[in-house]
N, C-alpha and C positions, 0 to 999 in steps of 0.2 A: 482373668475374667474380663470379657469384653465390656466396654463402656456403652451403656444403652443410649447414650446421647449421640452415638456415631452409627451411621448406616450408609448403605449404598445409595447413591443419588437416584432419584426417580424423576420421570418426566415433569411432574408438578413442581419440582425443585429448580427447574432450569432458570426461570425468571430471577429467583433469589440468587442463584449461583452467578448469573451474569452481573447482577448488581454488586456482588462481592468481588468479582473480577475487576470491575471498574473502581471499587474502593481500594483494591490492592494497587492498581495503577496509580491512583492518587498518592497512596502511601509510599510507593516507590518513585515518586516525583516524576511520573511520566503519564499524566492523565490523557494527553492527546495521542498517545500511542496505542491505547486500547480501543479497538473497534468491534469487539465481540458483540454479536447480537444473539437474542434467544434462539432464533432459527438456526444459526450456525452451531451453537452449542448443542441444541437438541439433535441435529443431524449427526454431529460428531459422536454423541453419546448413545443415541438410540436409532440411528439410521440402519440401513440394510446390512452393512458390514462395519460395525463400530470399531474404531481404532483408539478411542479415548474412553477412559473409565473414571469414576469419581465416587467420592464419599462426601457426606455432609455431616455437620455438627448441628444438632437441633436442641434448642432449649425452649421449653414452654410452647412447643408447636411452631417456633420460628427458626428458620435456617440462619445460623449466625457464624458459620464457618464452612469451609470446603477444601477439598483436596482433589485435584484432577491429575491424572497420570496415564501413562501409556507404557507398553512393553518396549524394552530395549534388549540387546543381546550382547553377551560377552564372548568373543571368540576365545579368550583365554580360559574362561570358566566352562565354556561350552553349553551354557544355559541362558535363559532369559533373566531379566531383572526388571525392576520398575524404575522408571524415570518420573519423578514427581515434578510436574510442570508448574503447578501453583499450589501453595498452602496459604490459607488466610483465615484468620479468626478476627471477627469484629472487635475493635478496641475495647468495648464495654465488657467483653467476655474473656479478654486476655488474663492469664493468671489463674484461670478456672480449671486448667488441665485439658482443655479441648484440643490444643495444638498437639500435645503429647498423645492424646487419645487418637487423633487422626493419624499420626505417624505410627502408632502401635497397630492400628487397623491395617495400614499398608505393610508393615513388617509381618503381620499375620498372613496377609495375602502372599507375600514372598515365601514364607515358611510352608504354607499349605500347598503351594504350587511348585515348590522346588526351585524357586528363583534365587539367584546367588547375591543379588545386590539391590539396595534401595538407594538411589542417587538423586541429588537435586543441586541446583545452584542457588546461591544467596549473595546478595549485594554485600560488599565488604563493610559498609557502614551500618548494616542492619543489626540491631542489638540481639536479634534471635540467634546470632552466631554462637554466643556463649551457651544458650539453651541447647543448641544442636550438639555442641561439644560435650555438654554434660550428659547427653544421651549416649555418647560414644562415637558420634559422627566424626570422621577424620576429614579436615579440609584438604582438598587436592591442590595445594598451592603451586605445585610444579606444572599444573595443567592450565592452559589458557583456552577459554571458550572462544570459538570462532563462529561467525554467523554471516550468511549471505542473505540479503533481502532486496526487494525492490529492483532498481535498475541493475545493480551488479549481478543479482540472481538471474535476471532476464538476459543480460549480456552473456553470461557463462552458458546458459541454456541454449542460446542461439549458436553456440559453437559445437553443439552435439551433432 
């Protein structure tokens, strides 16, 4: 049975979601790395060709958690999956089941659309790792995340 505290994100939720993204950056010890603005998130979610999707957790009319995600593709499975970019529940609401409910909503998206995977990254020190394992999530320890940003990204692009 779906949790009525979880729903798809709406345009009026953007400001709250941006605030939660900045709270997440603080929690992940990288507050200076989060530059997300309401205009950017609104365009990504609700522009002419959205590539980002989201859900929010709402308690007593207040958005207290969010999940933003996009589609990926598995050449091995031959179908899309969901990559969860961010999942965050305000500290005062942790332990209330909202994190699990957000993940359950994404799992339901996968099942309803024939997607094969729900994937995300988590910092090694994050205590939520045990919560994810309890849900049946398998850490992909043999994989290393690689990232190009800023000057290295620009330098590689210049070689195209």
